[in-house]
Backbone as CSV, one residue per row, in Angstrom:
resi,resn,N_x,N_y,N_z,CA_x,CA_y,CA_z,C_x,C_y,C_z
1,MET,6.576,4.134,-31.729,8.312,4.522,-31.860,7.472,5.822,-30.512
2,PRO,7.954,6.316,-29.457,7.915,7.639,-29.053,8.181,8.793,-29.790
3,ARG,7.486,9.689,-29.275,7.439,10.943,-29.852,8.749,11.713,-29.682
4,ASN,9.299,12.128,-28.838,10.554,12.532,-28.586,11.941,11.828,-29.048
5,SER,11.912,10.395,-29.716,12.816,9.984,-29.928,13.259,10.404,-31.517
6,VAL,14.780,10.390,-31.461,15.164,10.251,-33.029,15.807,9.426,-33.526
7,THR,15.843,8.600,-34.799,16.457,7.566,-35.436,16.949,8.279,-36.415
8,SER,18.106,7.565,-36.620,19.223,7.484,-37.184,18.733,6.692,-39.168
9,ASP,19.009,7.485,-39.848,19.451,6.384,-40.828,19.442,4.270,-40.714
10,ASP,19.962,3.592,-39.962,20.629,2.339,-39.733,19.942,2.212,-38.581
11,GLY,18.943,3.119,-38.091,17.806,1.867,-37.249,18.237,2.447,-36.401
12,ARG,19.581,3.026,-35.778,19.382,3.188,-34.263,18.892,4.435,-33.221
13,ARG,18.763,4.422,-32.404,18.466,5.877,-31.661,19.178,5.826,-30.530
14,PRO,19.485,7.104,-29.991,19.732,7.553,-29.411,19.634,7.276,-27.569
15,PHE,19.852,7.078,-26.378,19.702,6.578,-25.001,19.110,7.527,-24.918
16,LYS,18.735,6.955,-23.763,17.995,8.076,-22.969,18.663,9.637,-22.506
17,ALA,17.916,10.727,-21.876,18.498,11.235,-20.930,19.970,10.800,-19.824
18,VAL,19.460,10.507,-18.911,19.516,10.322,-17.941,21.164,9.223,-18.651
19,GLU,20.606,8.812,-19.616,22.521,7.631,-19.956,23.183,8.590,-20.527
20,LYS,22.414,9.739,-21.781,23.271,10.536,-22.293,23.914,11.241,-21.590
21,ARG,23.755,12.290,-19.843,24.267,13.191,-19.511,25.453,11.792,-18.633
22,LEU,25.592,10.389,-18.369,26.703,9.374,-17.855,27.477,8.912,-18.752
23,SER,27.566,9.377,-19.895,27.814,9.142,-21.281,28.873,9.354,-21.458
24,GLY,28.367,11.290,-21.411,29.226,12.378,-21.453,28.735,13.061,-22.528
25,ARG,29.819,14.067,-23.451,29.850,14.062,-24.699,29.240,13.988,-25.661
26,HIS,29.333,13.210,-26.127,29.053,12.161,-27.106,27.962,11.369,-27.204
27,ARG,27.574,10.916,-28.402,25.395,10.546,-28.662,25.767,8.931,-28.510
28,LEU,25.421,8.363,-27.480,25.464,7.053,-27.779,24.347,6.699,-28.501
29,LEU,24.473,6.060,-29.090,23.463,4.812,-30.671,23.139,4.070,-29.923
30,THR,22.031,3.006,-30.179,21.744,1.970,-29.435,21.244,1.529,-30.693
31,THR,21.329,-0.428,-30.757,20.130,-0.653,-32.466,18.931,-1.032,-31.216
32,ARG,17.862,-0.811,-32.481,16.937,-0.844,-32.334,16.100,-1.689,-31.245
33,VAL,16.779,-3.228,-31.783,16.465,-4.703,-31.880,16.441,-4.596,-29.750
34,ARG,17.763,-4.001,-29.362,18.543,-3.987,-28.101,17.675,-3.183,-27.192
35,SER,17.220,-2.000,-27.941,17.186,-0.673,-27.081,14.938,-1.987,-26.964
36,GLU,14.447,-2.259,-27.736,13.334,-3.176,-27.240,13.192,-3.721,-26.583
37,ARG,14.502,-4.631,-26.665,14.735,-6.076,-25.051,14.741,-4.822,-24.134
38,MET,15.396,-3.591,-23.438,16.353,-3.449,-22.241,14.377,-2.423,-22.032
39,SER,13.808,-2.372,-23.430,12.644,-1.210,-22.648,11.834,-2.307,-21.741
40,LYS,11.936,-3.504,-22.176,10.859,-4.733,-22.013,11.149,-5.023,-20.200
41,ILE,11.843,-4.420,-20.036,12.533,-5.018,-18.174,11.539,-4.009,-17.243
42,ARG,10.457,-5.009,-15.973,10.237,-4.817,-15.174,11.180,-3.844,-14.274
43,GLN,10.610,-2.786,-13.819,10.909,-2.466,-12.614,10.017,-2.730,-10.679
44,LYS,8.724,-2.787,-11.577,8.087,-3.651,-10.517,7.592,-4.424,-10.489
45,GLY,7.037,-5.407,-9.473,6.391,-6.452,-9.690,7.410,-7.849,-9.992
46,THR,8.858,-8.003,-9.907,9.716,-8.744,-10.881,9.343,-9.976,-9.620
47,ALA,10.076,-10.942,-10.070,9.767,-12.454,-9.442,10.237,-12.391,-8.058
48,PRO,11.220,-11.574,-8.296,12.479,-11.861,-6.340,11.194,-10.950,-5.784
49,GLU,10.800,-9.799,-6.522,9.819,-9.189,-5.705,8.920,-9.527,-4.953
50,ILE,7.945,-10.461,-6.110,6.601,-11.034,-5.677,7.244,-12.120,-4.464
51,GLY,7.862,-12.597,-4.678,8.397,-14.461,-3.868,8.541,-13.410,-2.751
52,VAL,9.171,-12.165,-1.801,9.531,-11.477,-0.908,7.729,-11.106,-0.531
53,ARG,7.304,-10.274,-1.090,5.423,-9.982,-0.665,5.089,-11.196,-0.578
54,ARG,5.206,-12.524,-1.058,4.402,-13.617,-0.999,5.018,-14.157,1.124
55,ALA,6.922,-14.599,0.704,7.350,-14.640,1.970,6.473,-13.511,3.698
56,LEU,6.280,-12.583,2.885,6.216,-11.022,4.306,4.888,-11.672,4.593
57,SER,3.677,-11.885,3.401,2.938,-11.911,3.885,1.871,-13.396,4.484
58,PHE,2.823,-14.148,3.993,2.736,-15.541,4.717,3.107,-15.424,5.816
59,LEU,3.394,-14.439,6.901,5.086,-14.470,7.640,3.953,-13.854,9.276
60,GLY,2.471,-13.006,8.310,1.870,-11.953,9.238,2.308,-10.856,8.708
61,TYR,4.092,-10.427,7.980,4.022,-8.846,8.489,3.260,-7.874,7.216
62,ARG,3.149,-7.606,7.300,2.225,-6.343,6.651,3.340,-5.003,5.962
63,TYR,2.947,-4.269,4.436,3.691,-3.295,3.878,2.754,-2.148,3.217
64,THR,3.456,-1.560,2.409,2.750,-0.846,0.768,3.754,-0.770,0.139
65,LEU,3.538,-0.496,-1.254,4.051,-0.672,-1.849,4.258,0.557,-3.268
66,ASN,3.785,0.511,-3.266,3.991,2.450,-3.277,4.269,3.485,-2.702
67,ASN,6.012,3.559,-2.377,6.136,4.425,-1.689,7.058,4.828,-2.389
68,HIS,6.445,6.347,-3.256,7.274,6.879,-3.680,7.984,8.667,-3.190
69,ASP,7.021,8.684,-2.229,7.330,9.715,-1.115,8.335,9.272,-0.045
70,LEU,8.836,7.862,0.245,10.078,7.817,0.443,10.920,7.755,-0.049
71,PRO,12.683,8.577,0.226,13.644,8.328,-0.248,14.369,7.186,-0.550
72,GLY,14.077,6.899,-1.913,14.871,5.821,-2.756,13.778,4.932,-3.662
73,SER,12.176,5.108,-2.690,10.526,4.340,-2.836,11.122,2.801,-2.893
74,PRO,11.908,2.460,-1.456,11.409,1.118,-1.232,10.034,0.306,-2.405
75,ASP,11.065,-0.538,-2.053,10.010,-2.256,-2.961,8.569,-2.463,-1.714
76,LEU,9.339,-2.395,-0.423,7.764,-2.253,0.779,8.355,-1.401,1.632
77,ALA,6.975,-1.728,2.102,7.369,-0.849,3.286,6.392,-0.447,4.499
78,ASN,6.950,-0.438,5.247,5.957,-0.994,6.584,6.484,0.734,7.826
79,ARG,5.189,1.846,7.475,5.598,3.489,8.243,5.045,3.309,9.831
80,SER,4.537,2.142,10.236,4.019,2.768,11.518,5.306,1.674,12.145
81,ARG,6.459,0.316,11.474,6.539,0.060,12.463,8.379,0.280,11.771
82,LYS,8.154,1.570,10.625,9.545,1.791,10.439,10.589,1.069,9.931
83,TRP,10.188,-0.105,8.076,10.651,-0.766,8.008,11.143,-0.988,6.616
84,ALA,11.657,-0.830,5.378,11.977,-0.556,4.397,12.592,-1.593,4.229
85,VAL,12.192,-2.688,2.485,12.795,-3.520,1.494,13.265,-3.352,0.360
86,PHE,14.853,-3.358,0.010,14.780,-2.699,-1.248,14.811,-4.656,-1.429
87,VAL,14.057,-4.538,-2.764,14.701,-6.128,-3.835,15.267,-5.290,-4.908
88,HIS,16.200,-5.966,-4.751,17.123,-5.503,-5.996,18.257,-6.552,-6.936
89,GLY,17.741,-5.880,-8.235,18.287,-6.888,-9.346,20.086,-6.959,-9.221
90,CYS,20.381,-8.160,-9.481,22.615,-8.044,-8.854,22.306,-7.483,-10.550
91,TYR,21.922,-7.577,-11.971,22.324,-7.400,-12.532,22.364,-5.093,-12.987
92,TRP,21.493,-5.036,-12.332,21.450,-3.533,-12.980,22.123,-2.643,-10.916
93,HIS,21.941,-3.801,-10.017,22.585,-3.035,-9.164,23.989,-3.663,-8.399
94,HIS,24.095,-4.281,-10.034,25.976,-4.182,-9.673,25.937,-5.109,-8.119
95,HIS,25.298,-6.060,-7.891,25.612,-7.144,-6.472,27.145,-7.564,-6.724
96,ALA,27.970,-7.441,-6.141,29.527,-8.101,-5.380,29.577,-9.521,-5.723
97,ASP,30.336,-9.749,-6.499,30.901,-11.159,-5.936,29.644,-12.095,-6.864
98,CYS,28.869,-11.337,-7.237,27.599,-12.178,-8.186,27.993,-12.877,-9.468
99,PRO,27.391,-13.457,-9.765,28.035,-13.898,-11.563,27.103,-12.865,-12.360
100,ARG,25.487,-12.916,-11.784,24.927,-12.181,-12.717,24.703,-10.332,-13.153
101,ALA,25.965,-10.359,-11.879,26.545,-8.564,-12.113,27.537,-9.069,-12.637
102,THR,27.206,-8.889,-14.229,27.933,-8.242,-15.297,28.062,-7.239,-15.657
103,THR,29.392,-7.230,-17.209,29.270,-6.165,-17.546,29.249,-6.170,-18.671
104,PRO,28.953,-5.491,-19.972,28.690,-5.212,-21.157,30.499,-5.242,-21.525
105,LYS,30.221,-5.443,-22.678,31.527,-5.913,-23.327,31.270,-4.377,-24.700
106,SER,30.491,-4.235,-24.574,30.358,-3.195,-26.076,30.112,-1.503,-24.491
107,ASN,30.600,-0.676,-25.344,30.374,0.703,-24.119,30.642,0.549,-22.529
108,THR,31.649,-0.714,-22.310,32.005,-0.459,-20.887,32.519,0.338,-20.322
109,GLY,32.007,1.642,-20.420,32.386,2.877,-19.938,31.159,3.460,-19.389
110,PHE,30.435,3.819,-20.158,28.367,3.507,-19.931,28.776,3.395,-18.573
111,TRP,28.501,1.878,-18.823,27.896,0.539,-18.328,28.115,0.533,-16.819
112,LEU,29.425,1.172,-16.718,30.949,0.917,-15.214,29.643,2.943,-14.606
113,ALA,29.904,3.498,-15.404,29.473,4.439,-14.701,27.596,4.942,-14.092
114,LYS,27.378,4.186,-14.796,25.634,4.090,-14.874,25.660,2.885,-13.745
115,PHE,26.057,1.539,-13.512,26.124,0.881,-11.886,26.582,1.825,-11.170
116,ALA,27.687,2.139,-10.821,28.349,3.300,-10.072,26.914,4.467,-9.742
117,ALA,26.630,4.965,-10.796,25.258,5.881,-10.043,24.428,5.423,-9.937
118,ASN,24.302,3.949,-9.880,22.791,3.318,-9.377,23.137,2.536,-7.928
119,LYS,24.000,2.431,-7.410,25.011,2.133,-6.246,25.357,3.051,-5.398
120,ARG,25.279,3.770,-5.669,25.428,5.517,-5.436,24.484,6.321,-4.565
121,ARG,23.885,5.789,-5.547,21.996,6.417,-5.340,21.217,5.549,-4.717
122,ASP,21.594,4.091,-4.425,20.785,3.076,-3.122,21.728,3.584,-2.459
123,ALA,22.808,3.270,-1.259,23.576,4.423,-0.260,23.438,5.495,-0.127
124,GLU,22.489,6.520,-1.214,21.847,7.106,-0.879,20.420,7.216,-0.062
125,ALA,20.271,6.347,-0.929,18.537,6.220,-0.604,18.653,4.896,1.100
126,VAL,19.446,4.625,1.463,19.444,4.014,2.428,19.982,4.370,3.865
127,ASP,20.867,5.812,3.916,21.184,6.566,4.603,19.935,7.637,5.255
128,ALA,19.307,7.621,3.851,18.258,9.063,4.452,17.547,7.891,4.940
129,LEU,16.651,6.648,4.652,15.660,5.987,4.806,16.620,6.052,6.660
130,GLY,17.419,5.833,7.096,17.718,5.350,8.153,18.292,6.425,9.115
131,ARG,18.585,8.459,8.899,18.115,8.816,9.485,17.245,9.179,9.349
132,ARG,15.925,8.713,8.584,14.637,8.346,9.547,13.608,7.653,10.209
133,GLY,14.924,6.644,10.756,15.032,5.804,11.559,14.238,4.614,11.345
134,TYR,14.235,4.346,9.747,13.731,3.134,9.486,14.737,2.019,8.767
135,ALA,14.583,1.332,9.179,15.241,0.096,9.317,15.416,-0.743,7.969
136,VAL,16.204,-1.009,7.350,16.493,-1.023,5.455,16.578,-2.768,5.528
137,ILE,16.614,-3.566,4.894,16.291,-4.219,4.360,17.012,-4.742,3.265
138,THR,18.401,-4.806,2.336,18.442,-5.461,1.026,18.474,-6.732,0.928
139,LEU,17.234,-6.904,0.022,17.748,-8.202,-1.018,17.755,-8.578,-2.384
140,TRP,19.106,-9.681,-2.345,19.342,-9.367,-4.462,18.894,-10.447,-5.237
141,GLU,18.614,-10.886,-5.456,17.087,-10.791,-7.334,18.595,-12.665,-6.711
142,CYS,19.690,-13.104,-6.200,20.303,-14.419,-6.484,19.727,-15.052,-4.793
143,GLU,19.597,-13.580,-3.967,19.344,-15.082,-2.780,17.678,-14.774,-2.316
144,CYS,17.229,-14.592,-2.866,15.574,-14.436,-2.961,14.886,-15.609,-3.735
145,GLY,15.095,-16.892,-3.213,15.102,-17.992,-3.436,13.455,-18.673,-2.929
146,SER,12.944,-20.098,-2.795,11.680,-19.497,-2.327,12.374,-19.552,-0.826
147,SER,13.327,-20.450,-0.153,13.240,-21.212,1.078,14.502,-19.297,1.412
148,SER,14.793,-18.859,0.911,15.545,-17.739,1.434,14.861,-16.340,1.163
149,ALA,14.720,-16.507,1.058,13.208,-14.683,1.266,12.071,-14.980,2.944
150,LYS,11.971,-16.383,2.544,11.088,-16.465,4.158,12.531,-16.799,5.292
151,ARG,13.549,-17.069,5.158,14.510,-17.272,6.262,15.816,-15.326,6.175
152,ILE,15.112,-15.041,5.448,15.802,-13.581,6.035,14.674,-12.979,6.406
153,ALA,13.196,-13.318,6.366,12.517,-12.240,6.714,12.173,-13.487,8.150
154,LEU,12.899,-13.672,8.578,12.448,-14.425,9.380,13.668,-14.160,10.608
155,GLY,15.493,-13.703,9.767,15.572,-13.165,10.509,17.030,-13.582,11.250
156,SER,16.784,-14.920,10.591,17.787,-16.043,11.000,18.855,-16.207,9.714
């Protein structure tokens, strides 16, 4: 278990600091099983992102992956051509009208606040990149099938 983790007698542990801030004053607890399951969800190198990378490479586009110095840390970016691509998961970024963008039934208030904060942060990143002169494309997990990634990359 992580060093800063506190566990109660029933095997539940508190959310991280960001989640505490979003949830308000009361302390949220989660089961150990759910916490472990959620910790295994990757942020980088997901299947939709890899599909987009392959499609762009196939089409001859060059890009960098580690763009931590750019606003929002885009998944793919080309600094000389000034374009950036975000590949968003429908659940985490709450894609509008997508069946994958569900809201958990337990602790609904917390999750709605988290999804709203994610959407606000995404919009701020796109605006900041736009002010730097970047063209920004946001691709959604549900759109990243093998043929749709190529179609979007071609701009059709």
